[in-house]
N, C-alpha and C positions, 0 to 999 in steps of 0.2 A: 504494500500500500504506500508507505513512505520510505524514502531513502534520505536520512539526515547525514549531511556530509560536513567535513571540516578539512581545511588544508593549511599547511605551513609552507611558506614560500621564501624565496631569496630576497624578496622586496615587494613593493606594492604596485608595480606597473608592468603589465605584460609587454607594453610597447618599449620598455627598457630592457627587454630580454630576461626579465625575471622568470623564474621557474618554480615548479612545485617541488618541495623536498619531503613532504609527508602528506599522506591522504588517509582519511578514515571515513568509513561508512557504517551507520547504524540503521538497521531495519526495524520499523514499527508496523504492526498490523493496524486495522481500522479502529481498534479500541485503544491503541497506544501501548500495546505490549511489545517489548523488545523480542524480536524473533531471530536476530543474528547481528554480528558486527565483524568488521574486517578493517585492518590497518597495516600500513607498511611505510617505511621510509622510501624515498625515491632519490635515485642518483641524478642530480640536475646537470651533470657534466659541465659544471662551472663552479665558481666559488659560492659559498653558502649564504652570503649576505650577513644580516644581523644575527650572528650566532649567540650573542649575549641575550637576545630575546627568545628565540626558539630553542636554544640549548642543544642543537644537533651538531655533532662533530663530523668533520670530513672523514674520519676513520670509520664512522658508522655509515655515512651516506655513500662512500665509494664502493661499499660491498652490497649496496641495495640495488634492486632492479631499476632500470630506466622507466620513464613513463611509457615509452613505446612497448616495453615488455609487459606492462600491466594494463595497457589500454583496453584489451579485450575483456579482461577480468572485471575492471571497473565498470565497463559498459554493461556487463551482465548484472552487476550489482544495482545499477540505477535504472536499467531499461524497464519500462512498464510501471514505474513508481513515480510518485510525486516527489520532486527534488526539494529538499528543505535544508536551510542553513541559517546561521546567524550572520546577517549581511550576505545574503544569497548573491547579490550582484557581483561582489568580489570573487566568491568561490566559483560561480558559474563562468565568469570571464576567464579565469585561469584554466578551468577545465576545457572550455572551448579552444583556448589558445594552444593547449597541449595536444588536443586532438588534431588541430590544424597542422601542427608540426609533423604529425604522422600521416598527413594527407587525407584526413577524415573530417567531414563536416558533421559534427555531432549535433543532434536536435536538442540543444540545451538552451533554454530560454528562461531567464529569471522571472519574466512576467507570468510564466505559466507554473511557477513553483511557489513555495512558501518561505517567507523570510521572517524568522522569529524576532528579528530586530524591528521590522516594520509593524508586525502584528502586536508588538508590545504597546504601541500607542493606543490600541483598543483594549487589550486585556490587562496591561500594567501601566496605566497612564502616568503614574508617579515615578516610574523607573527611568534610569538613564539609558543611554544607547548600548553600552557595553554588555557583553554576555554576563560578566560578573554582576553588574548592577541589576540586570533583569532576573537572574537567578536568585539574588538576594531578595528582591521585591516579591518574588514568587514563593519565598520561604524554602528554597532549595539549598542544600549544603554546599559549601565552597568546593571548588574543584581545582585541579592543576591546570592553570592557564598556559596557552601557547604549546600545548601538546594536542595534536590532531584528534587522537582517540578520546582524551578527556574532554576536550571542547565539544566534540560531536556527541558524546554521551550527555553533556550538560544541555546542549541545544535540543537533544531528543527529549530530555526530561521537561524542558520548557514547553516543547510542543505538546507533550502529554497534558500539561496543565491547561494549555489553550483548548485542547480537545475536550477536556472535562467541562470547561466553561462554555464552549461553543454549542453544545447540544448536538442532537442527531436529526437530520444530517448536518454536517458542518457547512458554514457559508462558502467554503472553498470546494464544494463537491464538484463543480465543473472542471476544476483542475485535475481531479482524480480521473474523470472521464477522458480528458485530453491526454494525460500522461499515458494512459493505457493504449491510446491509439497512435502515439508518436512512432514514426518509422525510423529505426536506427539502421544505418548501412551495415553490411556484414563486416565484422571485425574478428579476425582470427585470434582466438584466445590460446595463449601458450601457457604451459605449466610453469609457474613461477612460485618461489618460496618467499613469502613476505618477510621483511627484515624489521624487527622491532627495535625501539630505543633500548639502550642498555639501562639496567636498573642502577640507581646510585650505589657507588662502591664496587661496581663490577670491574673486574680486571681481566684483560685479555690473557689467554693461555700464553705462556712464554714461548717466544719463537723457536727456542731450542727443541721444544717438544714436537715441532713439526718436521724435524730432521730424523731420518731413519738411522737406527743403530745397525749399520751394515758391517759385515765382516768380509774379508779380513781388514784389520785396521791398517791405515796408511802410516808408514813409519816416518816419512818426511813429506807431509802434505804441503803442496805449493799454495800457501794461503796468502800471498802478497795482495792479490786482488781483493780477497775477502777483508784483510786487515785495512786496506786503503779505504774501503767502503765503511768499515767500522769506525775509522778515524773521523770521517765526516758525520756519521750517525751520532757519535758521542760528543760532538762539539758543544752541544747545549745540554749535555748530560740527560738526554731524553731520547728514547728510541721510539719514533712514531710508527704507526701501523704501516705506513708506506715504506719506511726504512727497514722495518722487520721483514716485510715481504721481499724487499730487495736483497737482504742478507740471506734469507732462506734460498731464494732463487740462485744467488751467486754460489752459495755452498753446494747446491745440487749440481749446478753447471760444472763446478770444479771437481765433482765426485767426492766431496767431503762427507763423511759420516758424522753423526752427532758427536762421537768420541773425538774425532779430529778437531771439530769446531771448539769443543770444550778445552782441548789442549791449546788451541790458538787463543782462546779467551784467557787462559791462565798465563800464557806468555805475554799477552797484552797487559794484564794486571801487574805482572812482575816488572814490566818495563816502566809502568807508572810508579810502582813502589820504589824502583831504583832512582827515579827522578826526585821523589819525595825525600829519600834518604841520602841524597847526594851531599848535602851539607852537614850530615851527621845528626840532624834534628828533624823529627816528624811532628809537625804541629797538629793541633786538633782539627783544623780546617783541612789539612792534607789527608788525615785519616778519614774524616767524614767523606771527602771526595772519593777516596778509594773504596769505601763501603758502598757509596752510591753507584759507582761503576760496577762493582761486584754484583750488586743486586740486578742491574740492567743486563749483565752478562749471564745471569742465572747461576752465579757461583755462590756457595755458602760463605757466610761471614768469616769463618776460621781461615779461609783462603787468604784474606787480607792480612791477618796476623802472620801467616806462614810466609807470604811474599815479603812483608816488611822485615821479618826476622832474617830471612836470607839476604835481603838487600843491606841490612845494617851490619851483619856479622861477617859476611864474606866479601868484604870490600876489595880484596886483592884480586878477585877473579875478573876476567874480562867482561866488560859491560856488553849487554846485548845491543845490537844496532837499533837505534830508535830515530824516528823522523823528527825534523824540526817542529816545534810546537806551532800550531796554527794560531796566528794573531792578526787582528785588524791592524792596518797601517794607515797613516795619514794619506789622503788622496785616493784611498780605495773607493770603488764604486759600489754603493749599497742601494737596494730597492726594497720597498715596503709593500705588503699586500694584506688585505683583510680589514675588518672593523676593529679599531684599536681604541684604547682609553689611556691617556687623552687622545684627541684627534690625531690622525696620521700627520697632519701638517706640523704639529708640535714635535713629533718624532723626527720629521725631516729637518726642521729648523735646528734641533739639537745636534743631529748628525753633521750638518753643515758647519755649525759652530765648533764642533770637535775636529774639523779638518777633513771630514769625509766628503765624497761627492755623492749626490743623491740622484738616482735615475728614475724615470717614470715607466720604464719597461726593462725586461731582462734581455741582455745580450751576452755574447761570449766574454765580454770584458767585465761583466758584473762579478764582484768578489763574493757577495753575500746577499741572500734574500731573507728578510725578516718577515715572518708570517704570523698573524694572530693565531692561526691554527696550522702547525707544521704539516698536517696531512691535507692542506688546502688543495682543491682541484681547480683553482684559478688558472688563467692562462699563464700568468707569471710563474706560478709554482710548477706547472707542467714544463715550461720552457727551462726553468732552472734544473729540473731533474734530467731533462734531455742533455743539457750542457755539463752536468755533474757539478753544479754550483750548490754549496751548502745552504740548507734551509733551517733557520733556527727560530725559536720562540722569542718574543720581545724581552722576556726576563733574562734569557741567556745573552741576548744582544747587549743588554745593559751592562752585564758583567764584562763582556768583551770591550765595550766602550770605555769602561773604567781602566782597562789595561791597554788602551790604544797606544801603539808604538809611535813615537815622534818621528818626523821625517828623517830618514837616514840612519835611524837607530839600528845598530847591529850590521851596518853595511859599509863597504869601502867605497871610495869615490867612483870606481868603475861599476858599482852596483852589485859586486859579489858579496855573499854573506861572509861575515867575519868568522862564523863557525867553521866555514870550509877552509880557512887558512891556518887552523891550529894544527 
């Protein structure tokens, strides 16, 4: 009878190429009883817009189906039913736009549906426009806003209150007849698994668990390519979902079993421990950093103590080869992407004042991309991954900015590193 929908989007204008990032549908029968519900995140194949509002991360969205993949299923959920939503004009315009992108003219008309916001002027004359205000005026319990499923459930409850007050038949009975007669074009429905939001406190399975414990063990795994990728991933002391996927793929391409990767991780931790112990003193901050890295690498905490003990007591042994530490330098080109607080313009002004150059797009000359969400699917982020440019969170960038190298620091007049002359 009724299909109550709610969408979360990357913005407010379809004309600005904003896309759907979450869709929920709640079914009600003619008496207002819930007969089913469906919800999924949607991969918008672009940046996610105001993540601080909808709370969806790129790590979640990038593994979700695209709208084209769920178009047939969503059509089946709304076909033959009266479409309802709180601010139906907004949701209907986005649905129409998404179907147009797939080459389908969907018979979605807000004038033929029910808008619980507009109906509030009749049933809840003292309520404000927002779904929250309308639900409160109707005596409904508070709900989790900006979550498509929770908002759709709340709008459905609101419609149930309207149904109870409207009597039988409801004044919008012609809409019911019209919806049943609407002709939808044929849309192939493919089998797709909906992707839900992660519950608070959820943690991804560690990427090591996705590697196979193959035998026989490699005695001298050629892990340079893997370690180089690990260097970039750990710049901001955070392994994003995108970086974890890349590490797993690289390990598999190199033929590394899980045990080989664990050995590489221990070697990497040992190298960091040697740097920390080089001056004979390991500070609390250095120990904390080592523990943080061990956690990210899937190594138990005792591995840190073991690595430090070896580094401190066996000072006469030959040091492992280690790369020069990655640092920002004056005149480096940095680019920012995503919704940031404070505004991005303030971050750019700060970078310029610190002696960095700020770009508006990513090129091969870009040194660093600062992303509000390191898993961002923005065009800038995708280009940075293509060029192998590090992507870091603003918090990590702030730490890098504090350690910004002055012009010419550690270099000779001809541009060679002083480290290479020792």
